C-alpha positions in Angstrom: 17.2 12.8 -1.2 15.2 14.6 1.7 12.1 12.6 3.0 9.4 13.7 4.9 7.3 10.8 6.5 4.4 10.6 9.0 3.9 8.6 11.5 3.1 5.0 11.1 0.8 3.6 13.5 0.1 -0.1 14.2 -3.2 -0.8 12.3 -6.0 -3.6 13.5 -5.0 -6.0 10.7 -1.7 -7.1 8.6 -1.6 -3.7 7.0 -0.9 -0.1 7.8 -3.6 2.4 7.3 -0.7 5.1 7.9 1.5 5.9 5.0 5.1 6.3 4.0 5.7 9.7 2.1 9.0 10.1 0.4 10.1 13.1 -2.0 11.9 12.7 -5.2 12.8 15.0 -8.2 9.4 16.2 -9.7 6.9 14.1 -7.7 6.3 13.1 -3.8 5.5 9.5 -3.3 3.1 8.2 -0.9 2.8 4.6 -0.2 0.4 2.5 1.5 1.0 -1.2 2.7 -1.8 -3.4 1.9 -2.9 -7.0 3.4 -2.7 -8.7 -0.3 -2.7 -7.7 -4.2 -6.5 -5.9 -4.9 -8.1 -3.9 -7.4 -8.3 0.0 -7.1 -10.3 2.4 -9.0 -9.2 6.5 -8.6 -10.7 9.3 -8.9 -9.5 12.9 -9.0 -11.5 16.1 -7.8 -10.2 19.5 -7.4 -7.3 19.1 -4.9 -7.8 15.9 -3.8 -7.1 12.1 -4.9 -9.6 9.2 -3.8 -8.8 5.8 -4.3 -11.4 2.9 -3.8 -9.9 -0.3 -3.1 -11.0 -4.0 -2.9 -10.0 -4.7 0.1 -10.2 -2.9 4.1 -7.9 -1.0 5.6 -7.7 0.1 9.6 -9.5 3.6 9.7 -7.1 6.5 10.1 -6.4 10.0 9.2 -3.5 12.9 9.6 -1.8 15.3 8.4 1.1 15.1 5.7 4.4 17.5 5.7 5.7 17.0 2.1 5.4 19.2 -1.4 1.9 18.6 -2.7 0.2 16.8 -0.3 -1.1 18.1 3.2 -3.7 15.1 4.2 -4.7 11.5 4.4 -7.5 9.9 5.3 -8.4 6.1 5.2 -12.1 5.1 5.8 -12.8 1.3 5.2 -11.8 0.5 1.4 -11.1 4.1 0.5 -8.2 6.1 0.7 -8.2 9.6 0.1 -5.3 12.3 -0.4 -5.4 16.1 0.1 -3.5 17.9 -2.2 -1.9 21.3 -1.7 -2.9 24.5 -3.3 -1.7 24.6 -7.0 -1.2 20.8 -7.4 -3.9 18.4 -8.7 -3.8 14.5 -10.4 -1.6 12.0 -9.3 -0.5 8.6 -11.0 -1.7 5.5 -8.9 -1.1 2.0 -9.0 -0.9 -1.3 -6.9 2.3 -3.0 -6.9 2.3 -6.6 -5.9 4.2 -8.6 -3.1 7.8 -8.6 -4.2 11.2 -9.4 -2.5 9.9 -9.3 0.8 7.7 -6.4 0.5 4.4 -6.3 1.1 1.6 -5.3 -1.6 1.2 -1.6 -1.8 -0.9 1.0 -2.7 1.2 4.1 -4.5 0.5 7.4 -5.3 2.6 9.5 -6.9 1.6 13.5 -7.0 3.9 15.5 -9.2 5.0 18.8 -7.8 7.6 20.2 -10.8 4.6 21.2 -12.7 3.4 23.9 -9.6 6.7 26.0 -10.5 5.3 26.3 -14.0 1.4 28.2 -12.9 3.5 31.0 -10.7 4.0 34.1 -13.1 8.2 34.6 -13.5 9.9 37.7 -15.4 11.6 36.5 -18.5 15.2 35.1 -18.0 18.1 34.5 -20.4 19.0 30.8 -20.5 22.5 30.0 -19.9 23.4 26.5 -20.6 27.1 26.3 -18.9 27.2 29.2 -16.3 31.0 30.0 -16.1 30.6 31.1 -12.5 29.1 28.2 -11.2 31.3 25.3 -9.8 30.6 22.1 -8.1 32.7 21.2 -5.1 35.4 18.8 -5.7 33.8 15.9 -3.8 29.9 16.4 -2.6 30.3 12.6 -1.0 31.9 14.6 1.8 29.0 16.9 2.3 26.2 14.1 2.3 28.2 11.2 4.5 25.9 10.1 7.0 26.2 9.7 10.3 25.0 6.6 12.7 25.1 6.7 16.4 25.3 3.4 17.9 24.7 2.7 21.7 25.7 -0.2 23.6 23.1 -0.6 26.3 24.6 -0.7 29.8 27.7 -0.2 30.8 30.1 1.1 33.8 27.8 0.8 37.2 25.3 -0.6 35.1 26.1 -3.8 33.5 22.2 -4.8 32.4 21.1 -8.2 32.2 23.0 -11.0 34.1 22.8 -14.7 33.4 25.1 -18.0 33.5 26.3 -17.2 29.8 26.3 -13.7 29.6 26.6 -9.8 30.7 24.4 -7.4 28.8 27.3 -4.7 28.8 29.7 -7.0 27.4 27.5 -8.2 24.5 26.2 -5.0 23.1 29.6 -3.5 23.2 30.7 -6.6 21.6 28.0 -6.3 18.4 27.9 -2.5 18.1 31.7 -2.4 17.4 31.5 -4.9 14.8 28.3 -3.0 13.4 30.7 0.2 13.4 33.5 -1.3 11.4 31.0 -2.6 9.1 29.6 0.8 8.5 32.7 2.5 8.2 33.6 0.3 5.2 31.1 1.4 3.7 31.6 5.2 4.1 29.2 5.9 7.3 30.5 8.1 9.9 29.8 5.8 13.2 29.6 7.8 16.5 29.7 5.4 19.7 28.0 6.5 23.2 30.7 4.2 24.8 33.8 2.4 23.2 34.7 0.4 26.4 32.9 -0.7 29.8 31.4 2.8 31.4 29.1 5.0 31.6 27.9 8.6 30.6 27.3 9.0 34.2 26.7 7.1 37.2 23.2 8.5 37.7 21.2 6.3 35.5 18.8 9.1 34.1 21.7 11.6 33.4 23.7 8.8 31.5 20.5 8.1 29.5 20.0 11.4 28.6 23.4 12.2 27.3 23.2 9.4 25.3 20.2 10.3 23.7 21.6 14.0 23.2 24.4 12.6 21.2 21.8 12.1 18.3 19.9 15.6 18.5 21.3 17.4 15.6 20.5 17.2 12.1 23.7 15.9 11.1 22.6 12.2 12.6 20.6 9.8 10.2 19.9 7.4 12.8 20.4 6.6 16.6 20.6 2.4 17.2 20.7 1.5 20.9 21.4 -2.3 21.5 20.6 -4.5 24.1 19.9 -7.8 25.7 16.6 -8.9 26.9 15.8 -11.2 30.1 12.9 -12.8 31.3 12.1 -14.9 34.6 10.4 -17.1 32.2 13.4 -19.5 30.7 11.2 -20.2 27.9 11.1 -16.8 26.6 13.4 -16.1 23.8 13.3 -14.5 20.3 14.4 -10.6 18.7 12.3 -7.3 18.9 12.8 -3.9 17.7 11.4 -0.9 19.2 10.6 2.7 18.2 9.5 5.7 20.4 5.5 5.6 21.7 3.2 4.9 23.9 4.2 2.1 26.9 2.4 -1.1 25.6 0.5 -2.9 28.3 0.8 -6.1 29.9 4.0 -7.9 30.5 5.8 -6.0 27.9 5.7 -2.6 29.7 8.3 -3.9 31.9 11.3 -4.1 28.8 11.2 -0.1 28.8 11.1 0.0 33.1 14.1 -2.7 32.7 16.1 -0.6 30.0 15.4 2.9 31.8 17.4 1.6 34.8 14.7 -0.9 36.6 13.0 -0.3 40.2 11.6 3.0 41.2 14.1 5.2 38.6 12.9 2.9 35.7 9.7 3.3 36.4 10.1 7.3 36.7 12.0 7.7 33.5 9.5 5.8 31.8 6.4 7.7 33.3 8.3 10.7 32.1 9.2 9.4 28.4 5.4 8.1 28.1 4.2 11.6 29.0 6.7 13.1 26.0 5.4 10.4 24.0 1.8 11.6 24.5 2.6 15.3 23.5 4.6 14.6 20.5 1.2 12.7 18.8 0.0 16.3 17.5 4.0 17.4 16.6 4.8 17.4 13.0 8.7 17.1 13.3 7.9 14.4 15.9 5.9 12.4 13.6 8.0 12.4 10.7 10.6 11.3 13.3 9.1 8.4 14.6 7.5 7.2 10.8 11.5 7.0 10.1 12.2 5.2 13.1 9.5 2.4 12.1 10.8 1.9 8.7 14.5 1.8 10.3 13.1 -0.7 13.0 11.4 -2.6 10.2 14.1 -3.1 8.2 16.4 -4.4 11.1 13.7 -6.8 12.4 13.8 -8.4 9.3 17.1 -8.6 8.6 17.9 -10.1 12.6 15.2 -12.7 12.1 16.3 -13.9 8.8 20.1 -14.2 9.4 19.8 -15.9 13.1 16.5 -17.9 12.8 15.2 -16.1 15.8 11.6 -16.2 17.2 10.0 -13.1 15.7 8.9 -10.9 18.5 8.1 -8.2 16.1 8.4 -4.2 16.0 6.8 -2.2 18.7 6.4 0.6 20.5 7.5 1.5 23.9 8.9 4.9 26.4 12.4 4.3 26.6 13.7 6.9 27.9 17.3 7.1 25.3 15.2 6.9 21.9 12.7 9.9 23.2 14.0 13.0 21.3 12.2 14.0 17.8 14.7 15.0 15.7 16.4 11.8 14.9 15.1 8.5 13.5 16.0 6.2 16.5 15.4 2.6 17.5 16.1 0.2 20.4 17.3 -3.3 19.7 16.5 -6.6 22.1 18.7 -9.0 20.2 17.9 -11.9 22.2 17.2 -13.2 25.7 20.3 -13.7 28.0 18.3 -15.3 30.2 17.0 -18.3 27.9 18.6 -21.8 27.9 18.8 -21.7 23.8 19.6 -17.8 23.4 22.2 -16.7 26.3 24.7 -19.7 25.1 24.4 -18.3 21.3 25.0 -14.8 22.5 27.8 -16.0 24.3 29.5 -16.9 21.0 31.4 -14.5 19.1 30.5 -15.9 15.6 26.9 -15.8 16.4 27.1 -12.1 17.6 28.9 -11.2 14.5 25.9 -12.5 12.6 23.5 -10.4 14.6 26.3 -7.1 13.9 26.2 -8.4 10.2 22.5 -7.8 9.7 22.0 -4.6 11.7 24.4 -3.0 9.6 22.9 -4.7 6.5 19.4 -3.0 7.5 21.4 0.4 8.8 22.6 0.6 5.0 19.8 -0.3 3.7 17.8 2.6 5.4 20.6 4.7 4.2 20.4 3.7 0.9 23.9 2.6 0.9 23.7 -0.9 -0.2 
């Protein structure tokens, strides 16, 4: 299933103002997450569908790039969906929270009826054309590919503490994730499979890693890292997708993973500039929306599997996930500097639990469960 999604931005409340969008046979589905179950009334006028909710969502508007829909707008309790020319009406429902999912406003826009409105020449119907054959195996044509990036390595060991070295932990976890994915028929590409780098120059190294995912055959790019802090009490797991840097202390996360020091500052600035330039780019928005979806799945699975502190899904200007052609995330699987998490990350059994959770989330994202 080919899907087009709009950029998901963090709203002011626990719900998201921007939707997830998926295309299916015969309809396009637009989904808005809600903070709770609510009532809804619908009005369809011309090429728009308006839904009045019994709650308020963060204000948001934007364009959509999917069959049958062109834009959305959220204003208080009103959600408006603009339909493409030749489309009218939609099925609207509010789904209650279930199986870990929040309540959702679901709008299904029919797409198959549009073709019937286009005049066509009479054609002879053939039920089983002899000249049309299917490939012997279509599975190989759609086999998903995932790029796994164990952070650091070679001249850059990453964070180091009395318990762990980042380059070793990230490689071990990534190899474990690779093995699980391959067991489920996923084609896995590693940016490194030993303690090495792609270039001793940090900018070049990160650039080469990122470019391994810049093609239409890659379904996801996952960069794995270990966090660090001067505060020994800092602990927990957080997952990032590409976007504007966060303010305050969190800003140092991207700087640190982008090489640290002056080079980290410079690469973060370059990545932040790219994030700004992507705001009006539909392709970039689609990639970032998929990235956020993947990040949410990974974060949920990791916290559930480890019981670690949930530091949430966030955005930041990580140089290695800045390209707009592939869903890409960066995971901080824990604080190696923490007297609690450092010893845990040193244990193979714990790293396996982390890897299993990441793999489960990726498989769910790929609809391979």
